[in-house]
N, C-alpha and C positions, 0 to 999 in steps of 0.2 A: 504493500500500500504506500501511496505517496504522502499520506497524512497519518502521522503517528501521535497518539496521546500517551504520555507516561504519567500515571496517576501519582506515583511516589514523588516525582519532581514537579508535578502539575505543569508539565510542558507540552506544548503542541509543536511538532516539527513537520514542516511542509518541505518535502524533498522533490526536486526535479532532477534531471539527469546530472546536472553539474552544480546545482545550488541547494542551499538549505536556508530555511526561514523559520526562526524559532520564537515562540511566544510562551510566556509563563504567567500563570495565575499567582500573583504575589500576595503579600500580606493584606488582609482585609478585603481580598477579592479584586484588587486593582490589577489590570491587565498590562503586563510589562513586555516590551519588545526586546528580546535578547540578542538576536543575530539575524543578518541577511548577508549572505556571501557565498563563497565557494563551498561546495558540499564538504561537510566534516561531521564527525561523530561527537557525541557528548552533549552535556548541558552547559550552556554558556553563562549561567548566572554568576560564575566565579569571576567574571570580568568586572563586576560592579561592587566595589568595596564600599562599606559604610562610610559616610562622610557627614560631618556637622559643618554646614555652610551658613554663615550669618545671613539672616533675612530670607532664608528658604524654610518655610514653616512645615509643620508636621500634622498629619491627621490627628483628630482628637484622641482616637484609641491608642495612638503611639506618641502622645504628647510628651512622655518622659523619655522617648527614644529619639533624640535629636539627630541621630545618624540616618534617619529615614524620612525622605521628603519627595513628594511628587515633582517638585521643582528641579530635582537633580536626576531622576531616574528616567530611562527611556519608556515612553508610553506607546501603547498600540493604537489608542484612539483617545485623544486628550479631551477632557471636559473643560469647564470654565468656572471661574469664581470659586475655586476650591484650593488654592495654594500652589498651582502650577502656573507661573506667570509667563510661560512661553506661549507660542501660538496655540490657540484652541482649535479643535475640530468641530465642536458643537456649541452653539450659543442658543439658548431658548429662554422664554419668559413664560411663567405660569400665569393663570388668570388672577392670582393675588399679587402679581408684580415682582415675583422672585426671579432673579436672573441666575442662569448657570445650571450645571448638571454635575453630579458626583457619581460617576459611572463605575459600577462594580459587577464582577462576574455573577451570572445567574445560572446559565446552562450552556451546553454545547451539543452539537451533533455532527457526525461525519457520514456523508452519503456518497454513493457512486454517482457519476455524472456531474453535470455543470448546472448551477443555479441559473435562473432566468430573471430578467427584469421586464415584465410584460409591457411597460409603457415606453421603454427606451431601447436603443440598440445596445447589444452586448455580445460578447464572444459566445460561440457555440462549440459543442464537442460531439464527436462521434462516439460510438460505443467503446467504452473502456479507455477513452482518451483523457478524461479528467475526473477529479474528485472534488467534492465541495466540503469545506469546513464552515460551519455556522457557530459563532460565539455570540451569545446574548448578554449584554450588559444592561444594568438597570439602575434607576434612581427612584425608589418608592416615594420619596418626599416630593419629587417633581412630577411623579406619575408618568415616567417615560421608560421605554425599553429601546435599546439600540442593538440591532442585529448586524454584526460584522460578517460579511460573506467573503470567502476566499475560494477561487477556482484554481486548482493546481493542475497544470498541464506538464506532466513529468517529461515527456519527450520533447516538448517545445521550449523548456526552460523559461516559462512565463507563468506568473501568478497574477490572477485578476482580483481586484478588490471592489466591493460595493457595500453600501450601507442602507439598511432599512430602519426607519425611526417610527415608533408606534406610541400613540397616546394611550397609556394603560390606566390613567386616572379618571377622575370624575369631572375635572375642569378642562377648560380650553388651554391648549399650549400654542405658543407662537414661536416658530423657528426663525431665528435671525441669521443663523449660519449652520450649514449642514454639509460639511466637507465629506469627500468620498474616501480619502486616505490620509493617514498620518504615518510618516516614515521617519523614525529617529535613527541617526547614525552617530553614536557617541564618540567614535574615535576616527582619527584621520583628518586630513585637510583636503578640501575638495574645490574643484572648479565647477561653476555653473555654466552650462551651455544652453542658450535659448535662441529663438529664431524670430527676429524682429523684422520690421519693414514698413511698407506702405503700398498703396495701390500701384501695381505694375512694378513692384520691387519687393516681392514677398520673401520671407524666410531667409533673411541674411543672418549669418552665423555670428554670434557674440559669445566669446569664452572669457570668463574672468574669475579670479579666485573669490571664494566666499570669505568674507571678513565679518567681525562681530557686528551684529545688527540684523536687519531683515531685508531681503531682496524679494521683489514682487514681479511676477510675470502675469499679466492679466489683460482681459478685454471687457469693456462695459458697453460694447457696440451692438449687443443683441446677436452677435456672431462670433465665431472663433477668431475671425478678423485677419486682414492683411497685416496688421500692426504687430500682433504678438500671437504666434501659434501656441496652442496649449501644451504641446510636447516639450519637455525639458529633460536634460541629462545632468547628472552629477558624475564627475570623473576625477581621478587622482591628478594632481598637478603634472605628474610625469606621464600620464596616459597619452598614447599615440593611436594612430589608426590600428595598429597591430598588437599593442601591449598595454596592460594596465587595467585597473578596476573601473568599471562604469556601471551606473544605475540609470535606468530609464523610467520616466513617469509620464504616461500617455493617457489623458482623459478621453473617454469615448463620449464626447459631447461637442456640440456645435454652437452653443450659445455663450452667454457671459460666463467666463471662467476666471479662476484665480489660483495661482500656485505661489506659495510663499516659502522661502528658505531662510531659516533663522540660525545664526551661530550664537549660542548662549554664553553665559558667563564662564562655563567650564569647557568651552570649545566644541560642545556637542552640536550637531546639525539636526534640525527638525524641518521636514518638508511636509506641508499641508496643502492638499489640492482638491478642488471641486468647483461647484457653482460659486460665482462671485457673490459676496454677501451684500454688496451695495445694491440698493433697490430690489433686494430680495427679502421677502417675509412670507412665511407659509403658516396658515392657520390649521391646526389639528384639533378637530372635535374629538371627544372621547370615542375610542375605538378606531379612529382613523390612522392611517400610516402615510409615510412619505419615503420614496425611493430616491437616493442620491445616485448620480450617474456612475458608471463603471470606470475604473482606472486600470490600465495594463502596466504591470511592473515587470521589469526584466533586469537581470544582473549578469555580468560576465567579467572575467579577468583577461579577456582576449582583445581589449581595446575597442575603439569606436566602431570599427568595421564589424567586429563580432557582435556588438550590440545591434547594429543596423540589420544584420542578417537575421537575428532573432525576431525583430519586429517585422521585417519584410515577409518572412515565411508565415508568421502568425497572422498578420492582417489578411494575407491572401488565402490561407487555409482555414482560419477559424473565426474571422470576423465578417468579411464580405460574403453575403449570402447569394450573390449572383453567380450562377453557373458560368457566366461569361468571363469572370475574372481570370480563369486559367485556360481560356480558349483563345485561338487566334482572333485578332480584331481586324476589321476591314480598314484599308487605307482610305481615309475620307478626304473630301474637299469641301470646305465651308466657304460660302459665297460672301461672307461679311466684308472682308477687306477688299474684295473685288467690286462690290456694288453698294455697300451700306444699305440705306433704305430705298435707293433708287433702282428699281428693276421692274421688268415685265416678264411674263412667262417666257417669251422668246429669249430674253437675256439669260435666264436660268438654263434653258435648254441648250443654248450655245455653249455655256460653261460646262454643262453635263457632257455634251458631245466631245469637247476637247478633253475632259477628264477621262472619259472612257477610252479614248484613243491613246492616252498616256499610261493607262493601267490602274487608274483610281477605281475604287470599288463601291464607294458610298458618297452620295451627294447630300449635303446638309443645307437646308434652306434656313437662313438665320432671320433676324428681326425684320419686321415690315410686311409680313404675309397676311396680317389679320386686321380687322377693324379699319379705322381711318388712320393708319399708322404710316405716316410719311416722315416722321421725325420722332424724337423721344419725348415729346411733350403731350402726346395724346394717344388714345386708343388702347393703352395697356389695361387689360381686363376684359376686352371685347374679343373673345376667342372664336370669332367667326371669320370666314375667309374674305379677304379683300378682292372682290371679283373684278375691280377695275384693273388690278395687277394680274390676277389669275382668272381670266374669263371663264375657264372651264373648271374652276375650283381646284381644290387639292386633288380631287379624284382624277381630273384630267391631267394635271401635272405629274402626279405620281405614276399614273399609267404610262406616260411617255418616258419618264425616267426609268421605270422598270423595263420598258421595251428596249431601251438602250443597253440593258444588262447591268444596271446600277441599282444598289439599294438606296433607300430614301430615309433621310433624317430631318428632324424639325427642331428649331429653337423655340423655347417657351420661357416665360417668366411668371409663373403662377402666383407668387406671393405678393406682388405689387399691383398698384392701380394708379392710373392718371385721373386727376379731377375731371379732365375732359374725356370722359368715357361713359358709355351707357351703363356700365356696371356701377360706377360711382354715383351717377345720377339716380339709379334705383336704390342703392344701399350705401349712402354716405356714412352711416353708422358702422359699416364693416371695416372702415379704415381706422388705424390707430391714431387718434387725435386726443388732445386734452381739452375738456370743456372750457369755453370762454377764451381760448387762445387760437391765433392763427397757427396752423401746423408747420412744423419744420419740414422743409422739402429737401429731397435728395434726388438729383437727376430729374427734377420736377415731377416726382412721383411719391405716392404714399405707400404704406405697407398695410396689407390686409391683416385683420385681427385673427390670427390662426389659433388663438386661445378659445375661440368660439366654435363649437361643433357645427353649427349651421354653415359657417364659412368653409371649413374643411370638407364638409359633406358636399357643398356646392362645387368646390374645386375638384373633388373626386369625381362627381357626376360629369363635370365638364370635360376633364381630361381622359377619363376612362371612355367616354363616348368618342372622343377624337381617336383614341387608340383602337377602339373597336371598329370604327367606321372606315379608317384609312389604313392602308397597308404600309405601316411605318416600322422601320427597323432600329431607329436610334432617336433618342430624345436628349437634347441639351437643356438642362434645368438650371436657369440662371436666376440670380438675385442681385440687383444692382444698387442697393443702398443699405445702409445700416439702420437699425431701429432707433427711433426717438419717440417722444410723446407716448410713452407706454402707459396707456389707460384704456380700460375696457368697460363700456357701459353694461356689459353682461355680468360683471362682478361687483359685489358690494364694496363699500369703502375699505373695510378691514381685510379685503383680499386683493387689493390692487398691487401689493408686492409680489403676487403670484403671476402677473401677466407675462413677464418675459420668459419664465420657465414654462408656463402653460403654452406659450407660442411654440417653443421647441417641441413639446409633447404633441401639439397639433401637427407640426410639420412632420415629425417622425411617424405619426399614425397615418398621415396621408401618403408618405413615401412607402410605408410598409404595405398599404393596401394596393397601391399601383404596381409596385415591383413584384409583389406576389401574384397579382392577377395577370401581369404581362411579363413573364420571366424571359421571353425571347427578345424583348426590347432592350437594347443597350442604353442604359441611362448614364449620361455624363453629368456630374455635378459641376456647378460654376457659381461664383459670386463675384462678378466683376473680375474674373480670373480666379486667383487663389485666396479669396476672402473667407472661404469655408473649406479649406483643405485640411480635414481632420478625420480622426477615426470614426466619429459619429456618422459623417456623410459617406465614408467608405463602406460602411455596413450595407448601404443601399446602392451605391454607385461604384462599379468596378474601375472607373476612371474619373478624374476631376481635372478640369481645365486649370493648368498650373499657374498661369499668369496671363493678363491681358498684354503684357510686354512680350512680343514675339521676336524682338531683336535677338539674333542668335548669340551675340556676345553677352548681352545682359542675362539671357536665359542660362548661361553657364553658372553664374552664382546662384540664381534662383533654384535651378535644378540640383545644384550641389547641396544647398541647405535642406531642400526637400528630402533628399536621399538619406539623411541621417535617421529618419524614422519611418518614412513611407516608401512602399515598393515602387520602383520605377515603371512597371507596367500599368500603374495607376496614374501616371503623370501625363496629362494631355499636352501634346507638343506638336506644333505645325511648322512647316516651311512657309514663311510669309514673304511678302513683296519687299523689294528694296527700291529706293531708300526706305528704311524701316518707318512705318507710320507712327511709331512711338518715339524714336530717337533720331531719325534722319540718317542713320548709319547704313552703309552698303557693305554687304559681305557676300562672298561667292556662294552661288546656289549649292555647291557641293558641301561647303561648311554648314550652311543652314540645314541641310539634310542630315549631316553627321550629328548635329545637336538635337534635332527633332527625333532621330532614331534612338536616342536615349530614353524616349518615352513612347507614347502610343503611336506616333507617326501619322502625319497627314499634311494637307496643304491648305493655305488660306491666302490666295492671291488670284489675280486675273491671268489665267493661263494663256489667254489670247495675246498678252503682251510679252510672252517669252519668245526668245529667238529659237530658231530651229535647233541650234546646239544645246540650248537650255532644255528644250523639250526632250531631246534625246537623253540628256542627263537625268531628267525626271523619270523616264522609262527605266533607265539603269538603276536609279535609286530605289524605285519600287521593287524591281526584281531583286536587288540586294537586300532590301528589308525582308522580303519573303524568304530569302535564303537563310537569313539570320533570325527569323521570327521566333522559333522555339527557344533559341539561346537567349534572346532578349527578354523573352517572357519568363523563362524558368531558371535562367542563370543567376548566380550570386553576383551582386554588384560591389565593385571595389572603387573607392576614390583614390586614384594613383597620384594625382598632383592637382594643385589649385593655384591659379595665377595670383591670387591675393598673397600667397606665400613666396612663390618663386619669381613673380613679376614678369613672367614670360608666357606661360602656357597652362592649360587645364587638360587633364587626362583622366579617363575612367575606363573601366573594364567590366565586361560580363563574362563570367567563367561558368561552364557547366559544372554542376555539383560533383560529377564524377571525374572532372578534369579532362574530359575528352576533347573539348574545344574551348576557345575563348575569342572574344572580340575586344580589341583595345582601340579607343578613339582618342585623338589628340587634336586640340585647337590651339593655334598660336595666337595669343591675344596682344602681344607686344613685340613685333618684329624688330630686330636690332642688327646693326652692322657688326661684322665680326662676332657672331653670337657664340655663346657657350654651347657645348654639346647638349643636345636634347636627349637626355638619358632617363630611362624608366626601368623600374623593377616590376615585373608582372606578378600577379597573385593567382592563387587558386588552381595552379597546374599540378600535374603529377610529376613529382621529383624524378622518378625513374623513367618517365615517358619521353619519347622522342617526337618532336613537333615540326611539321612543315609550317612555313610562314608566308602569307600572302599580304603584300603591302600596297595600298592605294593612297595616292596623294591628291588633294583637291585644292584648286585655287592657287597652285604654286607657280611662280614665274620661271622656275628652273626647268629646262626640258627633262623629260623622264629619263633619258639615257645618261644624265649627269647626277641622278639622285643617289646612286650608290657610291661608296668610297672609290675614288679614282685609282685605277691600277689594280684593283682587287675584285675578284669574283665574289659576289655575295654568298654567304653560307646558306645552304639549302635546308639543313636539318639542325635543330637545336634541342638540347635536353631541357626538360622542365626545370631542373635544378639550376642550370646555367641562366635561364631566362628570369628566374625568381631571385637568385642571389647575385649573379653577375649583372643581370639586367640586359637591356637592349638599347643601343644608341640609334636614334632615327636620323635620317638625312636632314640637312639644314632646310628649313622652310622659310620662304620669302614671300613678300607681297602683302596684300591686305587680307589678314585673317585667314591664312591657309589652314588646312586640316589634313589629317591622315587617319586611316583605319587599317588596323593590322589584324588579320584573321589567322588564328593558330589552330591546327588540327593535329591531334595525336595519331601517330602511325599505328 
């Protein structure tokens, strides 16, 4: 069994293949966190020596034992207002106005299989793949029980955490904070890695040492956000891609989130993560309960790459419920950057014919196909076809697209509405607005109140009818503004603090209904690009549009940061036009394809404007993508180099788990005169294997016959050990943003 309870020591030990996580029922029933790290035997309470520390108080029952204080010991789930002055996990108020909770052990249960969270996305397990530990803590004075849930995936080296809070008393409780996880690391010094950014520049990597005080990573935007992704890492100062201890904390949540890391007076680190407590309040009547979102925990001593691999595999195999996650995806063409709102049926068909001729498999019709939608100021919410643009409706267009041999996809933005729309004129109360105030506008649109069931029921009826009526293979689900004016007339005044979380519950329920009813449709998530790139959305969407910035050079850093936690086959990536519509930069079409091939791969440009040579390159790119498709989908991803550190190039690799093949991609970001050798050490190969190597260079000004070292015949076969430990030196690359791909095949 992966979960063991030792009654003599009162310890729970959660074992995965390489890790151990240990909890102890301490004196007076307080639940102590003893250990999380590399798998080892024994009881780890010996690590915590009694200590009398001034101004760290003692529970009443131990008032004469000044060596025992909640303020000094590692807690499994911290209460509040009870003598532990560090970050709290739970804040509540009773109907008599008493704050805080004093949580002590009540009971536990160990069961086979994985617990579920009915109202929210969470990881799933196949037969025999996971076990569940439930530990119930209680505070009779407050009338509350807190159930800590642990899902242990032994083979995956992942432990999931979730929390259920129940009002067991006779009065009303008000939750003011309900975190999902508390993780205490009493020893060691750690760096915090988080992923910040802005629209069109998401998930930029920041790594800095934790120091005394509290660091916060959060979003109050009603979305996981472009600005602060909910996924964070803690790693040793000395940790690299390949070595060192690393912990990952990944909330399965797409709304307001908050992760805090505190270094206390004794140097201990506490991480508390969950729903943001600002503008959050949840009323619990007697007998009612509240589920906090799930968090995925992972640990490795194999460095940042090792941690990434754990999450990549787990999200693909145990979180995303779409069967399309692990299947080949079609190469798509999106018309957005080719036409924006200005198109007619003939325009789309011309694009489709060009796309088919070049090898594209899926044509996606973006914004502008519905209502009176000629710009982004009107029509949103009116999900009927604009027959002025599409005289034969979607039926006629789709039939013609299919006759060409292409699949068909459609862009939608269900969660928002324009004031200038039939929907808003019928139901102005369906939009989130504050009474007596003019609403806050974003992209001149409002957000529908998804906390109301009648709204989500209408959205379900509308979009399920579209999917039943039309032969659609792909949906791009967009959301182009953050939430403000969080007020719902459907809720009483004392429940307005529930609006933002209820919005997420409504969105999840809607996505769950649609994706279950239409499992053959490929849903791609989007929020102005990467504004909701998180584990919660990945549970429903096997791919998410990574960023609205499609400039290939900017995408290098965006995709680099994304790769730390999220699998690359989930990263929506396209070859777009040059000069870039976002930056004005021009890059070779070969380099744009190399960068897009790190993700789902597609195109977003006007194919008619390509030269004959560029069109031939597109044909070869699509053929090359299909050749590498299984490797790109199933291979392990390695970050080999990043230009932010070497000031010259970025490189990454996909290697088959069995070492049978690999694809290395390199993009030169800063061409230099008399450059230093461009040298890489490959990863994930079979040390004893012998590999052939095929190298292609794109956008290089040097003729192909000069790419190899002058006067020497290039070696044809290399050992895996040589390529990993001696490495490989590429030819010099020149010009504007050249790139190379190196394919290795084991003999």
